VEXDREN-2710 file (C-alpha; in Angstrom, 1 decimal):
% VEXDREN-2710
k/r/px/py/pz
1/MET/-10.2/-20.9/12.4
2/ALA/-9.4/-24.3/10.9
3/GLU/-6.7/-24.4/8.2
4/HIS/-7.5/-26.4/5.0
5/THR/-5.0/-27.4/2.3
6/ARG/-7.6/-29.0/0.1
7/VAL/-11.1/-27.6/0.0
8/THR/-14.1/-27.8/-2.3
9/LEU/-16.8/-25.2/-2.1
10/ARG/-19.8/-27.1/-3.4
11/GLY/-22.8/-26.0/-5.3
12/GLY/-22.6/-22.2/-5.1
13/ARG/-23.3/-19.6/-7.8
14/VAL/-19.8/-18.6/-8.9
15/LEU/-19.7/-15.0/-10.0
16/ASP/-16.4/-13.7/-11.5
17/PRO/-16.8/-10.4/-13.3
18/ALA/-13.3/-10.5/-14.7
19/GLY/-13.9/-13.8/-16.4
20/ARG/-17.6/-13.0/-17.2
21/LEU/-18.4/-16.2/-15.3
22/ASP/-21.9/-16.7/-13.8
23/ALA/-22.7/-20.4/-13.2
24/VAL/-23.4/-22.9/-10.5
25/LEU/-20.0/-24.6/-10.1
26/ASP/-17.8/-26.3/-7.5
27/VAL/-14.6/-24.5/-6.7
28/HIS/-11.7/-26.7/-5.9
29/ILE/-8.7/-25.3/-3.9
30/ASP/-5.4/-26.8/-3.0
31/GLY/-2.2/-25.3/-1.7
32/GLY/-3.8/-21.8/-1.5
33/ARG/-4.8/-21.7/-5.1
34/ILE/-7.8/-22.6/-7.2
35/ILE/-7.1/-25.8/-9.0
36/GLY/-10.5/-26.4/-10.7
37/LEU/-13.9/-25.0/-11.4
38/GLY/-16.7/-27.5/-12.0
39/ALA/-15.6/-31.1/-12.2
40/ALA/-13.0/-32.1/-9.7
41/PRO/-9.5/-32.5/-11.0
42/ASP/-7.6/-35.7/-10.3
43/GLY/-6.5/-35.8/-6.7
44/ALA/-8.7/-33.0/-5.5
45/ALA/-10.3/-34.8/-2.7
46/GLY/-10.5/-32.8/0.5
47/ASP/-12.8/-31.0/2.9
48/ILE/-16.2/-30.2/1.3
49/ILE/-18.0/-27.0/2.3
50/ASP/-21.6/-26.9/1.1
51/VAL/-22.4/-23.4/-0.1
52/ARG/-25.6/-24.1/-2.0
53/GLY/-27.8/-21.1/-2.2
54/CYS/-24.8/-18.8/-1.8
55/TRP/-22.8/-16.7/-4.2
56/VAL/-19.1/-17.4/-4.5
57/LEU/-17.2/-14.2/-5.3
58/PRO/-13.6/-13.3/-5.6
59/GLY/-12.4/-11.9/-2.3
60/LEU/-13.3/-8.2/-2.2
61/VAL/-10.6/-5.5/-2.8
62/ASP/-11.0/-2.3/-0.8
63/LEU/-8.9/0.7/-2.0
64/SER/-9.1/2.7/1.2
65/GLY/-9.3/1.6/4.9
66/GLN/-7.5/2.4/8.1
67/VAL/-6.5/-0.4/10.4
68/GLY/-4.1/1.2/12.9
69/SER/-0.4/2.0/12.6
70/PRO/2.5/-0.3/11.4
71/ASP/3.5/-0.9/15.0
72/ALA/0.0/-1.2/16.4
73/LEU/-2.3/-2.9/13.9
74/ALA/-5.9/-3.1/15.1
75/GLN/-6.7/-6.8/14.9
76/ARG/-10.4/-6.1/15.5
77/GLU/-10.5/-3.9/12.4
78/LEU/-8.7/-6.5/10.4
79/LEU/-11.3/-9.1/11.6
80/ALA/-14.1/-6.6/10.5
81/ALA/-12.5/-6.5/7.1
82/ALA/-12.5/-10.3/6.9
83/ALA/-16.2/-10.3/8.1
84/GLY/-16.9/-8.0/5.2
85/GLY/-15.4/-10.4/2.7
86/ILE/-12.4/-8.2/2.1
87/THR/-9.2/-10.0/1.3
88/GLN/-7.1/-7.1/-0.2
89/LEU/-6.9/-3.7/1.5
90/ALA/-5.1/-0.6/0.4
91/VAL/-3.9/1.4/3.5
92/PRO/-3.4/5.1/2.9
93/PRO/-0.5/7.0/4.7
94/ARG/-1.5/9.0/7.8
95/ALA/0.2/11.9/9.6
96/ASP/1.2/9.5/12.5
97/ALA/2.1/6.6/10.1
98/GLY/3.5/8.2/7.0
99/LEU/4.6/5.1/5.1
100/ASP/7.4/7.2/3.7
101/ASN/10.2/4.7/4.0
102/PRO/10.6/1.0/3.2
103/ALA/11.2/0.0/6.9
104/VAL/7.7/1.3/7.9
105/VAL/6.1/-0.3/4.9
106/GLY/7.8/-3.6/5.8
107/ARG/6.6/-3.5/9.4
108/LEU/3.0/-2.9/8.2
109/ARG/3.1/-5.8/5.7
110/ASP/4.8/-8.1/8.2
111/GLY/2.4/-7.3/11.0
112/ALA/-0.6/-8.0/8.7
113/ALA/1.0/-11.2/7.4
114/ALA/1.5/-12.5/11.0
115/LEU/-2.2/-12.0/11.8
116/GLY/-3.2/-13.6/8.5
117/LEU/-6.6/-11.9/8.1
118/VAL/-6.1/-9.7/5.0
119/ARG/-3.5/-8.8/2.4
120/LEU/-2.5/-5.3/3.0
121/ALA/-1.3/-3.0/0.2
122/PRO/0.4/0.0/1.7
123/ILE/0.0/3.3/-0.2
124/GLY/3.4/4.9/0.1
125/ALA/3.8/8.5/1.1
126/LEU/4.3/10.9/-1.9
127/THR/6.4/13.3/0.2
128/ALA/8.5/12.9/3.3
129/GLY/6.4/12.9/6.4
130/LEU/3.4/13.9/4.2
131/GLY/4.8/17.4/4.5
132/GLY/4.1/18.3/0.8
133/GLU/7.6/19.7/0.2
134/GLN/10.3/17.0/-0.2
135/LEU/9.5/13.9/-2.3
136/ALA/9.8/10.6/-0.4
137/GLU/12.2/7.9/-1.8
138/LEU/9.8/6.7/-4.4
139/GLY/12.1/4.2/-5.9
140/LEU/12.8/2.6/-2.6
141/LEU/9.0/2.5/-1.8
142/ARG/8.4/0.8/-5.1
143/ARG/11.0/-1.8/-4.4
144/ALA/9.4/-2.3/-0.9
145/GLY/6.2/-3.4/-2.7
146/CYS/4.2/-0.2/-3.0
147/ARG/2.4/0.2/-6.3
148/LEU/0.5/3.4/-5.2
149/VAL/1.8/6.6/-3.6
150/GLY/-0.3/9.5/-2.3
151/GLN/-0.7/12.2/0.3
152/GLY/-3.4/10.6/2.4
153/GLY/-5.5/13.8/2.1
154/ARG/-2.6/16.1/3.1
155/PRO/-2.0/19.2/1.0
156/ILE/0.7/19.4/-1.7
157/GLY/1.5/22.3/-4.1
158/ALA/1.2/22.1/-7.9
159/ARG/5.0/22.4/-8.5
160/VAL/5.9/19.5/-6.1
161/LEU/3.0/17.4/-7.4
162/ARG/4.3/17.8/-11.0
163/ARG/7.8/16.6/-9.8
164/ALA/6.1/13.7/-8.0
165/PHE/4.2/12.7/-11.2
166/GLU/7.5/12.7/-13.2
167/TYR/9.3/10.6/-10.6
168/ALA/6.3/8.2/-10.2
169/ARG/6.2/7.6/-13.9
170/GLY/9.9/6.7/-13.8
171/HIS/9.3/4.1/-11.0
172/ASP/6.1/2.6/-12.5
173/LEU/4.0/4.0/-9.6
174/THR/0.4/5.1/-9.7
175/VAL/-0.3/8.4/-7.9
176/VAL/-3.3/8.6/-5.7
177/VAL/-5.0/12.0/-6.1
178/ASP/-7.4/13.2/-3.4
179/ALA/-10.3/14.9/-5.2
180/GLU/-10.2/17.9/-3.0
181/ASP/-8.2/21.2/-3.1
182/ALA/-7.0/21.8/0.4
183/GLU/-7.2/25.6/0.3
184/LEU/-10.7/25.7/-1.1
185/ALA/-11.9/23.1/1.4
186/ALA/-10.2/24.6/4.4
187/GLY/-12.6/24.9/7.4
188/GLY/-15.4/23.0/5.7
189/CYS/-17.2/20.1/7.3
190/MET/-20.0/19.3/4.8
191/HIS/-21.1/20.1/1.2
192/GLU/-21.5/23.8/0.5
193/GLY/-25.2/24.3/-0.3
194/ALA/-28.6/25.1/1.1
195/VAL/-28.4/22.4/3.9
196/ALA/-25.1/23.8/5.2
197/ALA/-26.6/27.3/5.2
198/GLN/-29.6/26.1/7.2
199/LEU/-27.3/24.3/9.7
200/GLY/-24.9/27.2/10.0
201/LEU/-21.9/25.1/9.0
202/THR/-19.0/25.9/6.7
203/GLY/-19.3/24.1/3.5
204/ILE/-16.8/22.4/1.1
205/PRO/-17.7/23.6/-2.5
206/VAL/-17.8/21.4/-5.5
207/ALA/-15.2/23.8/-6.9
208/ALA/-12.7/22.2/-4.5
209/GLU/-13.1/18.8/-6.3
210/VAL/-13.1/20.4/-9.7
211/ALA/-9.9/22.3/-9.0
212/ALA/-8.0/19.3/-7.7
213/LEU/-9.2/17.1/-10.5
214/SER/-8.5/19.6/-13.2
215/GLN/-4.9/20.1/-11.9
216/ALA/-4.2/16.4/-11.6
217/LEU/-5.6/15.6/-15.0
218/ALA/-3.6/18.4/-16.6
219/LEU/-0.4/17.1/-15.0
220/ALA/-1.2/13.6/-15.9
221/THR/-1.5/14.7/-19.5
222/THR/1.8/16.5/-19.4
223/CYS/3.7/13.8/-17.5
224/ASP/2.0/10.7/-18.9
225/THR/1.6/9.4/-15.3
226/ARG/-1.0/6.9/-14.1
227/ILE/-3.3/8.4/-11.5
228/HIS/-6.0/7.1/-9.3
229/VAL/-8.6/9.5/-8.1
230/HIS/-9.8/8.9/-4.5
231/GLY/-13.0/10.3/-3.2
232/LEU/-15.0/11.3/-6.2
233/SER/-18.2/12.9/-4.9
234/SER/-19.8/15.2/-7.4
235/ALA/-21.5/15.3/-10.8
236/ALA/-19.0/17.8/-12.0
237/GLY/-16.2/15.5/-10.9
238/VAL/-17.8/12.6/-12.8
239/ALA/-18.0/14.7/-16.0
240/LEU/-14.3/15.5/-15.7
241/LEU/-13.4/11.8/-15.2
242/ARG/-15.6/10.7/-18.1
243/ALA/-13.9/13.2/-20.4
244/ALA/-10.5/12.2/-19.3
245/LYS/-11.2/8.5/-19.9
246/ALA/-12.7/9.3/-23.3
247/ALA/-9.4/11.1/-24.1
248/GLY/-7.4/8.0/-23.2
249/LEU/-5.7/9.3/-20.1
250/PRO/-4.4/6.6/-17.7
251/VAL/-6.8/7.4/-14.9
252/THR/-8.9/5.3/-12.6
253/ALA/-11.3/6.4/-9.8
254/ALA/-13.1/5.3/-6.7
255/THR/-15.9/6.7/-4.6
256/PRO/-16.8/5.8/-1.0
257/VAL/-19.9/3.7/-0.7
258/TRP/-21.6/6.3/1.4
259/ASN/-21.7/8.8/-1.4
260/LEU/-23.7/6.3/-3.5
261/HIS/-26.4/6.0/-0.8
262/TYR/-26.6/9.2/1.2
263/THR/-26.8/13.0/0.6
264/ASP/-26.3/16.1/2.7
265/LEU/-30.0/15.9/3.6
266/ASP/-29.1/12.9/5.8
267/ILE/-27.0/14.9/8.2
268/GLY/-30.3/15.9/9.9
269/ALA/-29.7/17.2/13.4
270/TYR/-25.9/17.3/13.1
271/ASP/-25.5/13.5/13.1
272/PRO/-21.7/12.8/13.4
273/ALA/-22.2/9.5/11.5
274/PHE/-22.6/11.7/8.4
275/HIS/-19.5/13.8/8.9
276/LEU/-17.5/12.3/6.0
277/ARG/-14.7/13.3/3.7
278/PRO/-15.4/13.6/0.8
279/PRO/-18.6/15.2/2.0
280/LEU/-22.1/13.9/1.1
281/ARG/-23.4/16.1/-1.6
282/GLU/-26.8/16.7/-3.3
283/PRO/-29.2/14.1/-4.7
284/GLY/-28.1/15.0/-8.3
285/ASP/-24.5/14.2/-7.4
286/ARG/-25.5/10.9/-5.9
287/ALA/-27.4/10.1/-9.1
288/ALA/-24.4/11.0/-11.3
289/LEU/-22.1/8.7/-9.2
290/ARG/-24.6/5.8/-9.6
291/GLU/-24.7/6.3/-13.3
292/ALA/-20.9/6.4/-13.4
293/LEU/-20.8/3.1/-11.5
294/ALA/-23.4/1.5/-13.9
295/ASP/-21.6/2.5/-17.1
296/GLY/-18.1/1.7/-15.9
297/THR/-16.7/5.3/-15.5
298/LEU/-16.1/4.5/-11.9
299/ASP/-13.6/1.7/-11.4
300/ALA/-14.2/1.0/-7.8
301/VAL/-16.2/1.5/-4.7
302/CYS/-14.4/1.6/-1.4
303/SER/-15.4/1.5/2.3
304/ASP/-13.1/4.4/3.3
305/HIS/-13.2/2.7/6.7
306/ARG/-12.1/5.2/9.4
307/PRO/-13.1/3.7/12.7
308/PHE/-13.5/6.9/14.8
309/ASP/-15.6/6.6/17.9
310/GLY/-15.8/7.9/21.5
311/GLU/-14.7/11.5/22.0
312/ALA/-13.7/11.8/18.3
313/LYS/-17.4/11.7/17.5
314/ARG/-18.9/13.4/20.6
315/GLN/-17.9/16.9/19.7
316/PRO/-20.0/19.5/17.9
317/PHE/-20.4/18.4/14.3
318/ALA/-17.8/20.6/12.8
319/ARG/-15.2/19.4/15.3
320/THR/-15.9/15.7/15.1
321/ALA/-13.5/13.5/13.1
322/ALA/-14.5/13.0/9.5
323/GLY/-14.9/9.3/8.8
324/VAL/-16.8/6.2/9.9
325/ALA/-16.6/2.4/10.1
326/GLY/-17.6/0.7/7.0
327/PHE/-15.9/-2.6/6.1
328/GLU/-18.9/-4.8/6.9
329/ALA/-21.4/-2.5/5.2
330/LEU/-19.5/-2.3/1.9
331/LEU/-20.8/-5.4/0.2
332/PRO/-24.5/-5.2/1.3
333/LEU/-24.7/-1.5/0.3
334/VAL/-23.3/-2.2/-3.2
335/LEU/-25.6/-5.2/-3.6
336/ASP/-28.5/-2.9/-2.7
337/LEU/-27.6/-0.8/-5.8
338/ALA/-27.8/-4.0/-7.9
339/HIS/-31.1/-5.0/-6.4
340/GLY/-32.8/-1.7/-7.0
341/GLY/-30.4/1.1/-7.6
342/GLY/-30.0/0.8/-11.4
343/VAL/-26.6/-0.8/-11.4
344/PRO/-26.1/-4.1/-13.2
345/LEU/-25.0/-6.9/-10.9
346/ALA/-21.8/-7.6/-12.9
347/ARG/-20.8/-3.9/-12.7
348/ALA/-21.5/-3.7/-9.0
349/LEU/-19.4/-6.8/-8.3
350/ALA/-16.6/-5.6/-10.6
351/ALA/-16.3/-2.4/-8.6
352/LEU/-15.5/-4.6/-5.6
353/THR/-13.2/-7.1/-7.2
354/CYS/-11.4/-6.9/-10.5
355/GLY/-11.8/-3.1/-10.8
356/PRO/-9.9/-2.2/-7.7
357/ALA/-7.6/-5.2/-8.1
358/ALA/-6.4/-3.8/-11.4
359/VAL/-5.4/-0.6/-9.6
360/LEU/-3.4/-2.6/-7.2
361/GLY/-1.9/-4.8/-9.9
362/GLY/-3.6/-8.1/-9.5
363/GLY/-6.1/-10.4/-7.9
364/GLY/-9.8/-10.0/-7.7
365/ARG/-10.8/-13.0/-9.8
366/LEU/-11.8/-16.7/-9.6
367/ALA/-9.8/-18.7/-12.2
368/VAL/-7.7/-21.8/-12.2
369/GLY/-4.2/-20.9/-10.9
370/ALA/-5.4/-17.8/-9.1
371/LEU/-4.9/-17.3/-5.4
372/ALA/-7.9/-18.8/-3.5
373/ASP/-9.1/-15.5/-2.0
374/VAL/-12.8/-16.0/-1.9
375/CYS/-15.9/-14.4/-0.4
376/VAL/-19.0/-16.6/0.1
377/VAL/-22.2/-14.5/0.6
378/GLU/-25.8/-15.2/1.3
379/PRO/-27.3/-12.6/-1.0
380/ASP/-30.8/-12.5/0.4
381/ARG/-30.0/-12.9/4.0
382/ALA/-31.3/-9.9/6.1
383/TRP/-29.4/-8.7/9.2
384/THR/-29.5/-5.7/11.4
385/VAL/-26.3/-3.8/12.2
386/GLY/-25.8/-3.9/16.0
387/ALA/-23.5/-4.9/18.8
388/ASP/-24.2/-8.7/18.1
389/THR/-23.5/-8.5/14.4
390/TRP/-20.8/-5.8/14.0
391/HIS/-17.1/-6.6/14.4
392/SER/-15.4/-3.2/14.2
393/ALA/-14.7/-1.5/17.5
394/ALA/-16.3/1.7/16.1
395/THR/-20.0/1.9/16.2
396/CYS/-20.3/5.3/14.6
397/THR/-21.6/4.4/11.1
398/PRO/-24.6/5.5/9.0
399/VAL/-25.9/1.9/9.0
400/TRP/-26.0/1.4/12.8
401/GLY/-29.4/-0.1/13.6
402/ARG/-30.3/-0.5/10.0
403/ALA/-31.5/-3.7/8.3
404/LEU/-29.2/-4.7/5.5
405/ARG/-29.6/-7.5/2.9
406/GLY/-26.6/-9.7/2.0
407/ARG/-24.4/-11.3/4.6
408/VAL/-20.9/-12.8/4.2
409/ARG/-20.9/-16.4/5.3
410/LEU/-17.3/-17.3/4.7
411/THR/-14.1/-15.6/3.7
412/LEU/-11.0/-17.5/2.5
413/LEU/-7.5/-16.1/2.2
414/GLY/-5.2/-18.3/0.2
415/GLY/-7.6/-21.2/0.7
416/ARG/-7.7/-20.8/4.4
417/VAL/-11.0/-20.0/6.2
418/ILE/-10.3/-16.8/8.0
419/TYR/-13.9/-15.9/8.8
420/ARG/-17.0/-18.0/9.3
421/LEU/-20.4/-16.5/10.1
422/GLN/-21.4/-17.6/13.6
423/GLU/-25.0/-18.7/13.9
424/PRO/-27.0/-18.4/17.1
425/GLY/-26.1/-21.2/19.4
426/ASP/-22.6/-21.7/17.8
427/GLY/-21.0/-20.5/21.0
428/GLY/-19.1/-17.5/19.5
END
């Protein structure tokens, strides 16, 4: 991709939820930052990119996505993130890449910086090796640049979690809480309900979400610790979150985009593209999540990109890996909620930009002086997900073969074009 030091994005509709900006303006960029909106500042001459008919958004911020290990970053998945308009990505710790010490965190950051496709925000491990017993060196992780710490879905007992909350508060860290009690969810592979009974599959009850959330919120109250809830999936969970926010607790929450669109009915004949964690629940749960997004109770929508494919998705449903590829579907699916799903456009965009950026500590806006992380999208452009339009190596996704509306045309990271939509005949 060509590197630009001075760039003007001309004639696009600039939408910045953080600044309540919605206007057709030129965006002037120099030295990796936005130096003007509207009239060109003195000395702003440079390359002009015509984006008339497009929306110019802050680069998207995704609070959960997997892109390989610190020593083996998957460049293709990072490119998929860029193709989805994502410029900041929070990476959860995994069993094989625990992010439990500063050296590992540093390797992940350095590897991503060398590739120059996305800004990675490692989520440090809450416990050593994610074992749930001994706390990781939280102070060192904070100094290494982690703002969030969590277990990456691995179990942790209440007593250790309380100690973690206390230490996290002392180091100005936010604790990522998975909205699932591991013991209650053990052995489950989908929502516990009538559909699971019909399919003969072990379900994950809503009680698993309620138990995990209730415990975390009680500890947050006691310890005065910031928490971020990952994987909210139920109406009961939404009710707990809404009450916690009304009480003034320092809590934010995100849901995967899939739970806003699909339900357990979509699993059909054991389709592995719908084996997800958190599980898809009932239509009433989906409706409650959409309402929470519309009224601001939900802070963010994430892709929860987990690019499983091949043998990991060719087993019987209960034994397939839980998770699917989703970077490139995130923006179109959220825009679909704004087009006809009852979610105001400003709220939908905030959940992809300034909402998750606030959880990470910055970014997600278009303003003079801000980093020039920008997503340019053609909002009405229709495209079909398939081998010629999909960048992730994983093709197991609920949207495979589906027509989507809204296509990223350009992604800029620090003023540099890192992704440009290739048109037929462009030769690539």
